C-alpha positions in Angstrom: -61.8 109.5 150.8 -64.9 111.5 151.7 -68.6 110.7 152.2 -70.7 109.1 154.8 -69.2 105.7 155.9 -71.4 102.8 155.0 -70.6 99.5 156.6 -70.9 96.3 154.7 -71.1 93.3 157.1 -69.1 90.2 156.1 -70.3 86.8 157.5 -68.8 83.5 156.6 -70.5 82.5 153.4 -71.5 86.0 152.3 -70.7 86.2 148.6 -72.3 89.4 147.4 -70.4 91.7 149.7 -68.0 92.9 147.0 -70.9 93.8 144.8 -72.4 95.9 147.6 -69.1 97.4 148.4 -68.6 98.5 144.8 -72.2 99.8 144.6 -71.7 101.9 147.7 -68.3 103.1 146.5 -69.8 104.2 143.2 -72.4 106.4 145.0 -71.8 110.1 145.5 -71.7 111.0 149.2 -70.9 107.5 150.4 -67.8 105.7 151.5 -67.8 101.9 151.7 -66.1 100.2 154.7 -65.9 96.6 155.8 -67.4 95.3 159.0 -66.4 91.7 160.1 -69.1 89.7 161.7 -67.1 89.2 164.9 -66.7 92.9 165.5 -68.7 94.7 168.2 -67.6 98.2 167.2 -69.4 99.8 164.3 -66.5 102.1 163.8 -68.6 105.2 163.4 -70.5 104.0 160.4 -73.6 106.0 159.4 -75.4 103.2 157.5 -75.3 99.4 157.3 -75.9 96.9 154.5 -76.3 93.2 155.1 -75.4 91.7 151.7 -76.5 88.5 149.9 -75.0 85.1 149.9 -75.2 82.0 152.1 -74.1 83.1 155.6 -72.9 80.0 157.6 -74.0 77.9 154.6 -77.7 78.6 155.3 -77.6 75.8 157.9 -80.7 75.5 160.1 -82.4 78.2 158.1 -81.1 81.0 155.9 -79.9 83.7 158.2 -80.6 81.8 161.5 -77.0 81.5 162.6 -75.8 84.9 161.3 -78.4 86.5 163.5 -76.3 85.5 166.5 -73.0 86.8 165.2 -71.5 89.3 167.7 -72.0 92.3 165.4 -75.8 91.8 165.1 -76.4 93.1 168.7 -74.9 96.4 167.6 -76.7 96.3 164.2 -80.0 95.9 166.1 -79.2 98.8 168.5 -78.1 100.9 165.5 -81.5 100.2 163.8 -83.5 100.9 166.9 -81.7 104.3 167.2 -82.9 105.2 163.7 -79.9 104.3 161.7 -80.5 103.2 158.1 -80.1 99.4 157.6 -80.6 97.6 154.3 -80.8 93.9 153.9 -80.4 92.3 150.5 -81.3 88.7 149.8 -79.6 86.8 152.6 -79.5 90.1 154.4 -83.3 90.3 154.3 -83.4 86.8 155.8 -81.0 87.8 158.6 -83.2 90.9 159.4 -86.3 88.7 159.8 -84.4 86.3 162.0 -83.1 89.2 164.1 -86.7 90.5 164.6 -86.0 93.8 162.9 -88.6 92.9 160.2 -91.7 90.7 160.6 -92.3 87.4 158.8 -89.9 84.9 157.4 -88.3 83.7 154.2 -89.0 80.1 153.3 -88.0 77.7 150.5 -89.2 78.8 147.0 -92.6 77.4 146.2 -91.2 75.2 143.4 -88.3 74.1 145.7 -85.7 75.3 143.1 -83.2 78.1 142.9 -84.4 81.0 140.8 -82.0 83.3 139.0 -83.5 85.9 136.5 -84.1 89.5 135.8 -87.2 90.6 137.7 -89.7 93.5 137.3 -90.6 95.2 140.6 -93.1 97.8 141.5 -92.2 100.5 144.0 -95.2 100.4 146.4 -93.8 102.8 148.9 -91.5 105.8 148.3 -91.6 106.7 152.0 -88.3 105.0 153.0 -84.7 106.1 153.0 -84.0 103.6 150.2 -86.9 104.5 147.9 -87.0 108.3 148.2 -85.6 108.7 144.6 -88.4 106.6 143.1 -92.1 107.3 142.6 -94.8 105.1 144.0 -96.0 102.8 141.2 -92.7 103.1 139.3 -91.4 99.9 137.7 -87.8 98.9 138.1 -85.8 95.8 137.2 -83.4 94.0 139.6 -81.9 90.5 139.3 -83.1 87.8 141.7 -81.0 84.9 142.8 -82.2 82.8 145.7 -83.6 79.5 146.8 -85.3 80.7 150.0 -87.1 83.9 149.0 -90.7 82.9 149.7 -91.9 85.6 152.0 -94.5 84.4 154.5 -96.4 86.0 157.4 -99.8 85.6 159.0 -102.7 87.4 157.5 -102.8 90.0 160.3 -99.2 90.9 159.7 -99.7 91.1 156.0 -102.7 93.3 156.4 -100.8 95.6 158.7 -97.9 95.8 156.3 -100.3 96.7 153.5 -102.3 99.2 155.6 -99.2 101.0 156.9 -97.6 101.2 153.5 -94.7 99.0 154.5 -94.7 96.8 151.4 -91.9 98.5 149.6 -91.2 96.3 146.6 -93.6 93.9 144.8 -93.0 91.3 142.1 -94.8 92.3 138.9 -94.8 91.7 135.2 -93.6 94.3 132.7 -97.1 96.0 132.8 -96.9 96.4 136.6 -99.4 93.7 137.3 -98.7 91.5 140.4 -99.6 88.2 138.8 -98.8 84.6 139.9 -96.5 84.2 136.8 -94.5 87.3 137.8 -93.9 85.9 141.3 -90.6 84.0 141.2 -90.9 82.2 144.6 -94.5 82.1 145.8 -94.2 85.1 148.2 -97.4 86.1 149.9 -99.1 88.9 147.9 -96.1 89.1 145.6 -94.1 90.8 148.3 -90.4 91.4 147.4 -89.4 93.8 150.1 -90.7 95.4 153.2 -89.9 98.2 155.7 -89.8 98.3 159.5 -92.2 100.5 161.4 -89.8 103.5 161.4 -89.0 102.9 157.7 -85.2 103.1 158.3 -84.9 99.3 158.0 -85.7 97.7 154.6 -85.2 94.2 153.4 -85.6 92.9 149.9 -84.8 89.7 148.1 -83.9 91.2 144.7 -80.4 92.7 144.2 -80.1 96.4 143.5 -76.4 95.9 143.9 -76.5 94.0 140.6 -78.4 96.7 138.8 -75.9 99.5 138.8 -75.1 99.8 135.1 -76.9 99.6 131.8 -74.0 97.4 130.7 -75.5 94.6 132.8 -79.0 95.4 131.8 -80.2 97.9 134.4 -79.0 100.8 136.5 -82.2 101.0 138.6 -80.4 100.0 141.7 -78.5 103.3 141.9 -81.5 105.0 143.5 -81.5 102.6 146.4 -77.8 103.4 147.3 -78.3 107.1 146.6 -81.0 107.2 149.2 -78.9 105.2 151.6 -76.0 107.7 151.2 -78.3 110.7 151.9 -79.9 109.0 154.9 -76.4 108.4 156.3 -75.1 111.9 155.7 
């Protein structure tokens, strides 16, 4: 097998890890490898994905316990050294709990689990994971979460906007960021953000479930293609 090794971290309760593994494996230039949450050796991986699911049953808060898994110290060091790290759904929650991304993910505004196809607008193409999209481009990824309501103080939100670190935004099919298009009440319709160095990105929607037109969309392929290139 050839290609840059991309590590998919498995926590107890992670349930989208196989989807991510298959998405990475289907991407030219990438090789998917497993990373168990108790490991402290990243085994030479060149990129990391924290997949969706319910790590540790979402006890306390979603991602709050996974943040203290042994592997997370190494993930944090990897990200601080410039390595590409992608957090999807529960992975996004873990990244905020670990302090790699600002803000927090709270219960959905309607206090109910949401599962649907969702239009998103690419608001930044200046990250490893959006380099194959154009700013303003519309894509469609599924969402499936109960705690996807992104919150942050106004100063943080203004900084994210001003620095171009809002990467994905919930919109309707016309590209408008309306209240109806917002599935969870997230501040400013934010669906995904980037860290200061733009090598860390977290998003609630699932690009790993948008890899084939047979399931409604292959828009997710660009995310994993960018990851593979950043890890090369």
